[in-house]
N, C-alpha and C positions, 0 to 999 in steps of 0.2 A: 799116527805119526808122533814123533818125539816132541814133547812140550818145548824142549830147548830149541827145536827147529822153528816152532811157531814164534818163539821170542826172537830168534835170528831173523825171521821174515819181518817182524815188526821193526827191528833195528835197521833193516835195509831200507825202510821207507824214508823219504825226505818230505818236504812240505807239499809234495804232489798228492799225498794220501792224507786225508783228514781223519782225525779222531772224531767221529760223528757223535752228535748228542743222543741221549736216551731220554725221551720225554714221555709224559703220561698222556694216554689217549683221553680226549674229552676232559680236560682238567677242570672245566667249569662245573659240570654236573657230577663228575666223579662216578660215572656209570659203573666202572669196574676197575680192578687193579691191573689194567693192561698198559704196557709201555711200548714205545715205538723206537726202534733203532734206525735212525734216519740215514741209510746209505744212499738215498736219492740225492743227498747233498754233496757227494763226491764230485770231483771236477768233471767227470764225464756222465754224471747223473746216475751212477750205479756202483755197486760194490766191486766191480771188475777191476778197478785200478789196483786193488790190493793184490789179488792173485797174479795179475799180469806183471805188476811191478816186482813182486817177489821172484817170479819165474825168471825174469830178465836179469835181476840182480844176482841170482845164484847160478846163471848159465855161464859156461866157458865163453869168454869173449870171442874165441875163434869160431864157435858155433854161430855167433850172431853176425859175423863179418858180412855175409851176403844177404842178411835180412831175416825176418821172422814172418810166420803166417799162422793162422788159426782157422777154425770153422765156427761161425757164430751167427745167430739171428740178429745181432746188433750190438749188444752191450759188451761182450768180450772183445769184439772187433774194436770197439772204441777204447776199451781199457788197454789193449795191446798197442793200438796205434798211438795213443797218448804217450805211452812209455817209450815206444820206438822212436817217436819224434824227438823226445828229450835226449835220446842216445844218438840220434842222427843216423838211424838205420832204416832201410826200406821195410814196409809192412804190407801184407796182403791178407785178405779174408775171404774165405769161401762162405757165401751166405745163401740161405734158402730163398726161393723165388717169392715167398709170401712175406718176406721181411718188410716192416713198415717203412714208409718213406722218411719219416722223421729220423729213424736210426740210420738209414742209408745216407741221408744228407750229412749227418754228424760224422759218419765214417769218412766220407769224402773230404769234409772240412779238415779232418786230422791228417790228410795226405795218404790214406790207406787205399790201395787198389782193391777193387771188388770183383770177385768171380761169382756170378749168380748162377745157381743150379737148382733143379727140381728138388723138393724136400727129400725124397728117397736117396738121391745122390749125395746130398748134404749130410744126411745121417750116416751114410756109408763112410764119409770122410772122418766123422767122429769115431766110428767103430774101428776104422783101419789106421787112424793116427797119421794120415798122409793124404795128399792129393797129387796125382801125376802131373808133371810139368811145372810145378811151382817149386822154386829153389828157396832154401833157407831153413831155419830151425823151426819145427812145428811145435807150437805151444798148445797142448791139449786144453780145451776150455773147462774140462771137468776133472779128469783123473791125473793130471800132472801133479806130482808130489808137492812142488813149491807153490803151485796155484792153490792147492788145498791148504797149505800152511799159511799163505797170505790171507785166504778166506777165514781161517781159524782165528785170526787176530780179532775178529768181531766178537768171538766168544770171550776172549780175554777182557775186552772192554765192557761187555755186558756184566760179567761177574764183578768187575771192579766198580762199576757204577751202581749196580743193584745186587749186592752180595746175597740178599735173601730171596732171590728169584726162585720160583718153583718150576717154571717151564719156559722153554724158548720155542717159538714156532717159526719155521724157516720155509720159504718157497722151495719146492723141489722141481728142478729141471733135469739135470743129469746126476746130481748128488754131490757135486764138489763143494757147494756152499754148506749144505746141511751136515754132511759128514765131516767136513773140516771143522765147523763149529762144534759139533758133538764130540769130536776127538779131543779137543782142548778142554771142553767142559767136563768130560768124563774123568780126565786126570786131575782136575782141580775140585770139582763138586759132583761126584758120581751120582748123587741123589737127584740132581736136576734132570728133568726129562726134556729131550730135544725132539720135537715133532716135525714131520714133513707135511707141508700143505700143498695140495694139488687141486686142479680144477677138473670138473667132470669130463671135459672133452679130451683130456690127456693124462689120465690117472694111471700111468704105467707102474708106479711103485705100489699103489694100492692093489693092483691086479697081481703083481708079483708076490705081495704079502699073502694074498688069499690063496694063490696057487702053490706057494712054497718055493718058487723059483721064477726067474724072469720069463714073461710070456709076451707075445705080440698082441697089441691092442689096436683098436680103430682110432688112430690119432686124427683129430679134427682141428684145424687152425681156428683161432678165435682172437679177440682183442687181447687175450692173455698170451701174448706172443713170446714172452721172455722165458717161459718154462714149457716143458712138455716134450714128449717123444713117443715113438712107437713101441719102445720097450726099455727096460732098465739095462744099462751097460753091464755086461758080465763081470767086469773088474770092479764095478761099484756095488753090486748086490751083496757080497759078504760084508762090506763096510756098512751099508745101510741097514742090513739085517742085524748086525751086531751092535751098532751105535745108536740107532734111532728108536724112539718109543713106539712109532707107528706112523701111518699115513692118514691124514684127514682130507677128505675130498669135499670141496665146496662147489656149489652150482655157479654158473655164469652170472645168474641174478644176484647171488650173495656177493660175488666178487665185485660186481658193479656197485652194489650198495655200499660195500666197504670203501671203495674208491671215492664215492661221493661223500661218505662220512669223514674220511681223512681230510678232504678239501674243505668241507663245511665246518667241521668242529675244530680241527687243528691247523687249517690253512696249509696242508701238506699235499703237494701234487705227487701222486704215485702212478706208475703204470699198472697194468693189470696184474702182473706177477707180484708187484710190490704190495698189492692189496689183499692177496689171498691169505696171508698170515693172520691179518686182522679178522677176516671173514671166518677163519677156522676158530680163532680164539673166542669170538662173539657167539659162535654156535654152541659152545660148551663142551666140545669133544675132547679138549685137552685138559679138562679139569679146572679146578679153582686156584686160589692163591694169586701170587704175583706172576704175570705172564709177560714175557718180552717177545714182541713180534718184529722180525727183521723186514723193514721196508726196503726191499732189495734194489729198487730203481724207480726213476721218475720220467722215463723217456716214453712218451705216448703221443701219437698223432693228435694234433689239435682238433681235427674234424671228428675223430673218434671220441675225444674227450667231450666235445660239445654234445654229441649224441647221447652219451651216458648221463651228462648233467641235465639234459632236457627230459629224460624219462620220468 
């Protein structure tokens, strides 16, 4: 995407989108040169306010007249609902039936109508960019151009706050966040590597990388509910292959440990997807130097958090 469009997306933001801080992981012991981009501090608890806000700001007002909808496991639905409420337009989200109650409750609080469907039907909505019977403008949670441009503003901020960064690690769900960031970074600092981080129960990108093209995998839901799918979207594969340095897969145990460390050492609450970047960086697979990890969100069920902390 054009760098000027990433900057246009940033200019479209108002005070509903925060410029989030970039802080050092474990600043007391200085274990490593790992930095944390705290998107969990956005108003809806994740980076999704950026992409959703940019997509609505750049849409034709006539498209938005009857409302908007998306397909989301929780965070994009919140980001879109948050921005739709500001504009006074109806919002609907198609959600998979395993979506956590914490995210569903937040979606409802924002006034968004929920259509719950089995995971395969939800994924089909993402593949087909529509759902029958729902009126309004569909905002794709991954491959919408302006969604990715909004996500890419994170890359601008990281480079501005840490000009000598060597690598950036981003959770990989559908690719809209990682590819958006990588697109902006490639144009400004092409030597900086952007890595995708996945969890072992839903590592579709790593499987595609190994096979040379998207393949179906055995997707298994877990507490890392904000990322993962049964395959890489065909429209995202060329972008991921061309922009990303590779995919790092972490175990559920490593993701849980990273989540605990974020809370214990930096007092940062992350959801499962928000912790996988740190898990990948601590594992050493992304190399050395200064590493920025995107903490993509902090929306986690309290009961699940208690379980992880008690382990």
